[in-house]
N, C-alpha and C positions, 0 to 999 in steps of 0.2 A: 623763416622760410616764406617766401612771397609767391603766391600763385597768380599767374597772369596768362591770358590767352595769347597764343602766337600762331602765325601762319607759316607752314612749311610747304615748299614745292618739291614733290617727289615724283619721279618717273619710273613706272614699273611695267613689266610685261607679264601677261597671264593668258592661259589657254581657257577659253570659255566654250563649254559644250552647248552650242546653240541648237535649237530644234533642227535647223538645216544641216548642221554637221552630224547630228545624231541620225538624221534620215540618210545621209550619204553613207555613213558607216553601216547602217542597217541594210541598205541596198547592196552594198559591196559583198556582204557575206551571205546573201540570200542565194538559194538554189534557183534554177530556172522555174520550177513549179511554184515555189514560194513567191517568186517575183511576179508571176502571172496572177496569183491570187491577190497580191498586194495591189497590183495595177487595176484589177477589176474593182476592188473596193474603192480605190481613189477615183476611178472614172464614175462610179455611182455617186460619190460624194461631191465631186467637183464638176459642175456643168460645163466648164471650159475645156475639159479633157475628153479626148476621144481616141479610139484605136485607129491606127493606119490600116488602110485596106489593101496595101500592096502585097504581092506575094513575096516569098523569101528571096528570090533572085533580085527583084527590084529593091527590096529592103536593103540588101547588102550593097547594091550599086549606089544608092542615094544616101548612104549613111554619112559619108564624108561631107556631102553638100549640106545635110541637115545640121551638122556640127557648126559649120560656118554661119548658117542662117540663124541658129539659135544664139550664137555668140553676139551677133549683131542685134538680135531682138533683145537680148539681156541688157545691152547698153541703153537702148531706147526706153525699156521698161523701167530701169533704175532711175531715170530722170523723171518719170511720171508718177511713180509710186513711192510711198514712204518706205524707206529701207529698214525700218524697225523690224526686228525679228520676233517681237512679241505677238502672240495670238496668230502664229503662222497657220495653225491648224484649228480654227474655231469649231466648236460643236455645231452640228446642223441645227438650224433654227426651229426644227420641229421633227417629230418622228412620224413615220408613215408605215402602215402595215404592208409588208412586201409579200408578193405571191411567190411561192417556191417554184424552182425551175421545172419540177415534174408537173405541178398543177398548171403552170403557165403553158407548158407544151400540150397538155390535154385540152385546154381551152382553145388554143390556136388550131387544133385539129377538129374542133367541134362545130365548125361553121357549116351551114347548108345541111346536107344530109348526113353529116358526121364523117364523111369520107373526104371532104375538101378542107384544106387549110384556109386560114384567113386570107391568104393571098391567092386562093383559087387553085393551088397545086394539089395534085392527088396525094392521098395518104400512102406512104411507102411502108408496107408491112414488113419488108425485109430489113428496114433500118432499125426495127425494134429487136431487142434481145431478151431472152427469158432470164429471170433471176436465177443465180447459181443455187443449186441444191445444197443445203447445209446438212451437217451430220445429223442434227436433230430431226430434220424432215425425212432423211433417208431411214433413220431408225424407226420413226413413228409409223411409216408405211409398212414396215415389217412387223411391228407390234400389232397393228390392226389385223394382219393375216394370221399371226401366230396364236393369238389369245381371243377367246370369246367370253370367258368369265369376267364379270365386272371387277371382282377383287383382284384377279391377276392383271387385268388391264391397268388398274390403279398402281399396282406394284411396279409393273413394267415401265410406266411413265415416270414414276419416281426414280427408278434406276437410270432412265434416259436423262433425267434432269441432272444426275450426278456425273455425267460424262464430261471429261475435259476435252480440249481441242484435239488431243492426240488419240482420243478414243478410250482412254483408261477410266475405270470407275473410281472416282475421287472421294466417295463416301463409303462408310461402313454399312454392311447389310444389317447389322444389329441396330444401327441408328435409324435406318428406314423402317425396320420392323416396329421399333418402339414408337416412332412418330405417327405411323398410320394404324397402329394397333393390330398388326398381323403377326402370325407365327414366324419365327426365324427360319424354320424349315421350309415354309411356303415361299419366303423371299429367296432362299437359296435355290429352290426349284425353278422359280421364274428366272433367276439370274442364269442358271444353267441353260435354259432355253435361249435367252438373249445372247449368250456367248456363242451360239451357232449362227448368228446373223452375219450378213455380209456388210463390210469386208471382214474376213476372218481375223480374229485378234481383238476385236472391240469388246468392251465390257470386262477386259482383263484388269486385275488389281495390281500387277507388277509386270516387269519385263519378262520374267520366266514364264508366267502364265500366258502372256501375249504370244510368245513364241510357241508355247505348247499348243495353244488353240489353233494356230496356223498349221502346225505339223499334223494335228489331228484332222484338220480339214483336208490335208493332202494324203492322209492315211500313211504317215511316216513317223508316227509317235511310238516307236518300238522301245524296248527297255534300254538299248544302248543310247538312243537319242534322248530318252528321259533322263538318263544319268548325265548327259552333257548339259541339258537345260538346267538340271538341278545344281550344276557346278559351273555356272557362268563366271564366277570369280577366278577359277583356274583358267578359263578361256581368255579372260582379260589379261591375266599374267602370262599367257602363252606357255603355260606349263603343260605341254602336250604329252609328256611321258606319263605324268600322273593322271591326266585326263584319259589317255588311252587305256591305262590300267583299270580305272573306274568303269569305263564304258565296256571293257572286255573286247576291244577291237585292235587290229593291227594298224600300222601307220597308214596303209593305203585306204582302209575303211574310214579312219579318222579324218583323212584329207577330204574324202567325199562328204562326210558329215559336216565338216567345216564349210564346205562350199554350199551345202543346203542351208545352213544357218545364215550365211551371208546373203542369201536370196530372200530371206524373210524381211518383213517390214516392221521395224520396232515402233512405229507410230502410225498405225493404220488409219486413224481418224483424220490425219492431216490432208488426206486426199479431198476432204470436203470442207477445208478451211475456206471461209468466204472471201478472204483477201486475195488480191492479185498483185503480182510483182510488176512494178512499173519498170519499163525498159530504161536503161541508162542512155540519156541523150547527151552527147559530148558538147561542151561549150566551145572548145577549140578544135580545129581540124589542122593537122600537119601533113603536108604532102611534099614529096621530093620534087624540086624544081629542075628545070632543064639544064641549069648551069651547075648542078651538083650541090646546091644549097637546099635549105628547107623553107618551104612557103608556109607561114603560120597565119591562119585566118580564123576569124570568129565564125561560129556556125550560124548561118542566117536563121535557122529554125529556132534558135534560142535567143535571138537578138530582139528584145522587145522594142516596140515602136509606138509612141504616143504622140498625138498632135495637139497643139494648143489652138483652140478655135478663137483666134483674135478677131475675125470679122464679126462673130456673134457678140463678143464683148463690146466692140465698137458700135454695134447696132443698138444694144439694149442699155448700155451704160448711161447715155445722156437722158434717157427716159426714166431711169430708176430713181427712187427716193434716196435720201442720204444714207440710211442704214443698209439699203440694198446695194447702193453703189460701193459702200465700204466692203460689204461681203464679196461683191464681184471683184473688187481690186485685190482682196486677199486671195481669192481663188485664182486670179490671173498670176499673181506673184508665186503662189504655191505651184501652179501648173508649169510655169517656166523654170522654176527651180528643180522640179522633178525631171523635166526634160533634160536639163543640163546635167543633173546627177546621173541619169541613165547613160548619157554620152561619156561622162567621166568614168563611170563603172566599166563601160566597154573598153575605153582606152587603157585603163589600169589592168584589166584582165589580159588584154592583148600584149601589153608591155611585159608583164610578169611571165606569161607563157613563152614569149619570144626569147627571154633570157634563159628560161629553163631549157628550151630547145638548144640554145647556143652552148649551155653548160653540158648537156647530156647528148651531144652529137654522136659520140662513140656508141652510146646505147642504141640509138636509132639505126646505126649502121651495122653493128655487130651483135647486139643483144644484151641480155641482162648481165653477162659476165663482164661487160665493159661499163657498167653503171658506175658513175663517179660518186664519191661522197659529196653531199651538198647540204647546206643549211640555209635557213631563212636569211640570215645576216648577209651571206655572200650575194644572194640575189638582190636584197634591198640596197646594198652599197653599189652594186653594178648599175641599177636603174635609178638611183637617187630617191628612193622612197624609204619610209619608215618600216622597220621589221614587222610591226603589228599590222600594217597595211598588207604586206605580202602574206602574212599568216591568214588574214581574213579572205584574201583572194583564193588561196589554195584549199580552203575547206569546201568539200562537196562540189568541186568543179572538176570536170573530166576533159581529158585530151585524147582525141582519136589520132593514132599514129599508124604507120605501116606495120608496126609490131603489136598492135592491139589498142584497146581503150584503157587508159589508166587515170586514176585520180591524181591530181597535181601533187598531192602529198606523197605519192609513191616515189617521186623523184628525189625526195629529201631523205637521205639515209645517213646514219652515223659513219664515222671513218675508223678503219682499223689500220694500224701502222704497218708499213712494209718492213719485212725482215732484212731487206738489202739496202734500206735507206732511201728507196725511191718513192714514187707517189703512193698515197694511202689507198686502201681498198674500201669499196662500199660494203656495208654489212649485208645488203641485199644480194650482191654478187657473191659474197662468201657463202651465204645460205644456199644459193643455187649451186655453188661448187660442191658443198657438202652433200647435197642431194644427189648430184651426178656421181660422186665417188661411191656413195652407198649403193646406188642403183647398179653400178658396174662391178660390185664386189662378188666374189664367188662363194658358194656354200662352204668350201673348205678353207676359205681365208676371209672370214668376216672381220671387218675393220672395227677395232675398238676406238673409243674417243681419243686415246693417246696416239694410236696409229693415224687417225685423221689429223691430229695436231702436227705430227711429223710430216705428213704429206703436204699439208697446207704451208708449213714453213719452208719446205723444199721449193714451193712455188712462189715464195716471197711474201707470204702472208703471216705476220706475227700475231698469233692468236693463242689464248690460254685454253686449257682443257675445259674449264667450267663454262667458257663462252661457247665452245663447240657443243657441249651438252645442252646448253640453253637453246642454241639455234636448232639442234636436232629435235628437241622436245617441241619447239614451236612449229616444226614441220611435221609433227605427229609421226616421227620415226622412232620405233622402239629401240631399246638398248641393244648392244652387240650380243649379249647373252640370249635375249629373246629372239633376235633375228637368227642366231645360229640354230636355235631349237626349231624354228619354223622352216628354215631352209633345209635342215637335215630331214625333217619329216616329209617335206615336199619332194626331196630327192629320193627318199626311200619309196614314197608312193609312186613316183615316176618309174623307178626301177622295177617295182612289182607289176606295173601294168605293161 
């Protein structure tokens, strides 16, 4: 056997995940808020990037013009700069201590007599907001008024430290007594006082005690109500006959007691949760056009706009040293690539949304009952994109339509075959139909899952009983046995009144 070196010419194709491609994928699946944070970080790092100062209307009008301008700029830049993708995002040549936004705002308002900003404008007191009161702050204020003995104050603060966000006591009183060296009876006495604090129900150790504390505060914790609270498992099973017998009340009184229970708050501490719910800002807006079609537009409020400061680059680049010039060139290349990636992201979202609107035209006209089954592959093939790209676009993106604001994922539902051989039915529309049928049922004719199957098949929907049960449970609708008990009890209560 003879070993000898040889040369072979081979042509292959491979997909390389370059830093630029990774950045484009990352931008595509970002939400509006995440994208804003990312751009803020890039603007801090890259001296050639800056925010556009136009308002939302001007931003929408000039978007198409910017696309053409950036495409022309990209061609000229590619001739000047090295096209190598290595070191696209170099580390900053140094670190610098940053001033927090809160501290910076304080310094800006500290000029002159303390009431003038650095620009000479008057300090606006109305623009400041007070910090939200937390559950711990609310409880501590009541502890200071309820106790004067130092030992009791210590125990009360230990109990307050054991509250979870819902207001429940998440630690054992025996553990607190052992930790601080107090008598268990003393800890229980302090806990009894803390359980009278506002809001009623806090410092409870379980759901039953939480409801009992609220009923005591309303002076409604009589023996019948105590029996109901002690048997919440029967209430969850909707076993009203057994529950009425244990409480010693008739159907009418039991219905009133159930109404009182429903008015109680099972998580009283959540009213003081520090977090705030961010409103949903739609990425796409769909409006009815005058010609009967649908106008699909990007929401200008969520359309990010960054500018590449090329005049600044042209001014300082000739005067920079070699390593500085290399850094500026990389920053310019990165800035232009980011601008093009944002434009491509906007185009892709608009293209996917337009195809969804085309596919779900009947839903926009008639409602959820006409929602068509749709999958990612159908949209991807229609617009000539990869299925994974469509998947990234539809995550955490919202569309505002005349029928409400929906996540793009809402329009993708599985298909259920038609019993008559026609078009398939969307699983979401079938769920809506099941809810409508159950809402319309009468107390004397409660629909079982088998009856729902027969009614749906008569409407051309081929569905199995286990699928109906699964959809019903997903809608939080109890079984026919439980619904029959509840409707009979409510009917009896209504007849008695």
